[in-house]
N, C-alpha and C positions, 0 to 999 in steps of 0.2 A: 504494499500499499504506500504510495506516495505521501511524503510527510508534509503535514499541513503546517507551514511555518507560522501562521496567524496564532495559532495556539502557542508557539514559543514566544512570540512578540508579547502576547497577552500575559505570558508567565512572568517575563520580564518586567512589564508595566506593574503587574501586580506586586513584585517584590520592590519596585521603586515606591509604590503605595505604602508598602509596609515601612519603609524606610521614612518617607513624609509623615506617616502616623506618629512613628516614635520620636521623630525629632521634633515635631509640633507639639505632640502630647507632653513630652518630658517636661516642656516649660510649665505646663499645667500641674501635671502630677507632683513636681518638686516645688510648687507654689513660687515660681519665679515670675509669674504675671498676676496682677491682680483680677479677681472675678469681676465681670462686667466691663472691663478696660478694652480699648481697641485691639490690643495684644491678645488678650484672652479671647475675643470673639473671633478674631482671625485664626488663631491656633485651634478653636472649636470647628470652625468651617473647614479648615484644612484637615483636620481629623475626620469630618464627615464625608468629605471627598473619597477617602480612602477603604471605606467600610466594606466594600464588596471584595477586598483583597483576599482575606482568609477563606470565606466561602468559595472563591473561585478557585484556589489552590485546591480546597477539598474536592470540588466538582472534578477538576481535571483527574484526581485520584480515581474517580467512579468512572470517568470517560475512557481511562486506559485500563484499569485493572479489572473492570467486569466484563471487557470484551470477551465473548466465548472464544473468540479466534486466538486469542492470547494465552499461552499455557501458563497457568501459575499454579503449580503444584504447591500442596500444603507444605511439605517439608522445605521447599525452596523460599516459601514464604516466609515461614517462621525462623529458618536458619541464615536466611541472607537478609531479607527486607527488615523484619522486625530487629534482628540482631544488630543491623546497622544504626537504626533509629535509636535502639537503647543504648548502644555504645556512645553515639553521639550526645545522647541525654546526659549519661553519666560523666563523659569527658568535660562537655561544655558546663555544666553545672559546677564541676570542680574548678575550671577555668575561671567563671565569672565569680565564684566564691572567694577564690584566692585573689584575683586581680581587682575585683571591685567590692570585695568585703560582702558579699552575699551570703545567705544561710547555706551551709553544707549538709546534704543528706547522704547516707550512705549509697543509696540506688538512684540518686540524681534529683535535683532539684527541678521543680517546674515553677520557679519563680520568675516572674517577668516574662519575656517572650518565650521562654523554654516550656510554657504550657502547651504549645502547639505540638511539641514533640510526645507529650503524654497523651494528648488526645488523639494524634495520628497513629499511636501505638494501639489504643483502643479500636481504631477504625480497622487497621490492618488485621488485628485478630479476628474481626468480624467479617473480614473479606471473603472467606469460603462459603458462608452462609449467604452473604450478598450476592455472590454469584450464582447461587442457586436460585434466588430470586429473580435475577436478571435473566435467567435462561427460558422463564415462561413468561410470554409478553402480557398475558392477562394478569398474572401475579404482579409483575413489575409496575403495569399500568395502576391497578389497585393499590399496591404498596405507596406509589410515588403520590396518587392524588390523597390518599389518607394521609400520607406525611404532611402534606401541605396544608390540609385541613386541621391536623393537630397542632401545627407550627402557628397557625394563625389563631387557633383556639387559646393555646398558652399565651400568645402575645396579648390576647384581650384581657388575660389573667393579671397582666402587669397594672391592669387600671381599675378592674373590679373584681370581686371575689367570686369565683367559679364554683358551681356545685360539685364538679369533679375534677381533681387534680391529675393530669395525664403527664405531669413532668417526668414521671419514673417509667414511662412507658418505654419498652425496649425498642432501640434503633431510633429513639428520638434526636433532635439536632444533628450532629454532623455525619453519623452513619446514614441518615436520611438523606442529606445532601449527596451522598456517594451514590445511592442508588437512583435519586432524582436525576443527577446528571447524566446517568446512562439512559434513563428514560427519555431525556432530551435528545440524546444523540441516537436513539432509534427512531425519533420523529423527524431529525433534519439531516442526519448524516448520509452521504451518499444516496440522497433522494432525487429523484428526477424533477427538475424545475417545473412546477404547476403553479397556476394563478392562485390555488387555495393555500399552497405552501409559502408563497410570496406574501400574501395577505396576513397569514399568520404569524410570519416572522416580522412584519412591520408593525403589528399590534404589539408584538412582544418588545420591539424596540421603543414603541412609544411608551409602553407601561415602565420599561426600565428606566427611560430619560426622566419619567415623572417620579419614579422611585428615587432616583438619584438626587433629584431637586429636592423632593421631599424631606430626605434625610439631612441634607445641609441646613434648609429652613427650619426643621424641628430642632436641630441644634442649636440655631441661632436663637430661635424663639424661647426655647427653654433655657438657654445659656447653661447647660449642662453637659459636660464632656462624657458622662456616663448616662446620658438619656437612653430610656428603653428603645428610643428609634435607632440607637447605634447598635443595638444588640445584633450579632451575627445572624440570628434567626429570626429577626423583625421581618415582616412581609415586604417593607420597602426595600431592604437589603436584599432579600431573597430574588425578588424581581428584577433588581439592577444586575446581580451576578448572573442570573439566568439569561438575561438580554444579551450580556456581553459573550457568554457561552455561545448562544445561538449565532450571534455575528460571526464569532472566531469560526464556528462550523461552517456556516453559509458563504463566508468570504475567504476561501483558502488562499493563500500565497505560497508561491514556489519559486523563490529566489535561487540563483546558482552561484557557483563560483566562491569566492572569499566572503562575500555577504552571507550566503547560506551558511557557510561553517562558522562565522563570527556569531550570527544569532542562536545557531545550535549550540555552541560552545558556551555562550552567555547563559542560554535557558538551563544549560546542565550545572551551571554554578549558582544557580538562585538558591539551593539548599544551603549551601556554604554560605552565600552572602547574608541569609536571614540568621544563621547562627552566630556571624561575626559581627553584624553591622552595629549592634548596641554597644559592644565593646568600643568600636570605632566612635561611634556618636557621643559616648561618654567623656572621650577625651578631646572631642572638638566643641561641643556645645558650650562647655564651662569657659572655653578660651575665647569664642568669637561673639557669643549672644549679646554681651554687653558693648561691643563695638558696632553692631549693625542695628540701628534703631528702627527696623522694618521687619516683621515677623515672616512675610511672605519671602522677603529678599534673603533673610537669615535662613529659612527653610531652604531655599533653593540652593544656598551656598552649602549646607550641611549635607543635603540629599546628593549633591553632586560628588562632594568630597567623600562621603560615607560610602556611596556606592561604588565609586572607582577604587578606593583604598580597599574595601571589602572584596570587590571583584578580583584585584590583584593579589590580595592574600590567598583567596579561594583558588585562584588560577595556580599559583606556586604550589599549594598545598596539594593540588590534584595530581602533582608530579611525583608525589610521595606514594608509592602504591598502598601501604597500609592505611595512611591516612585517607586517601581517596576511597578506599573501600568501606571505611567505618566510620570517618568522622566528618566528612563535608560531601 
């Protein structure tokens, strides 16, 4: 199957959004800007722009890992994929604990951005079961629609008391994203162009744009960097990530030569960039934020510097066989 480089490009854009989120959000979380100030509101808006990034990463996992044409033996999944993520969690927990004085845990800390590794370990454990769901189109459709309904129902529970709490329901949240992403793939991937397909995708794009604008607007209206509308499972974030996935599927790019090689290499480095960028930002933010009196400009400088440095470090680390296999 020909590689769809749009998915690689969107993976790169998503990791850039992660860096934006952490560079702007750190000023809020470390109380370096006053609530309600112009700096605060701009940081909240920048945070809102990025909320689709983690769901999109998880959806890419479902897009690829649930493909029945892709061989995913349980032994390989647990001894290779899971072991790699667990090893990375332990190592980077120790690294951040020793260099940034974070809490240390014997089996790895899920402090800060490392929570993602703990979550994705849980997702990978469930992959064999999720692949069984994906093999039956009827079950896949039912599960996906039921998951969307449950997510919306639970979101309503953020504002009113619900008669039934479904929060502990199995495969709620991120495992559901994995299945839902594969359902989206079955609807749009390698499908012949039809008027119905085109209209459906356009409706999803419009809803995604509305969801994107709504996310930012609610952050500004509530002036809350942890508003419920910023939750990764909120309906507005869900539809934004879905629209971006549909766009990536429907508009594949196939560059060649050095450009294709660079995009592919950069895409493969996104996991390492995710792991490293917080350490890089910790050394950049405290040195420059007082000298740049404009949060958007400061964020641009921080993001560009953190991304390039993290990419360079990851690129070098990937030259070391053991490190490449287990840590980045």
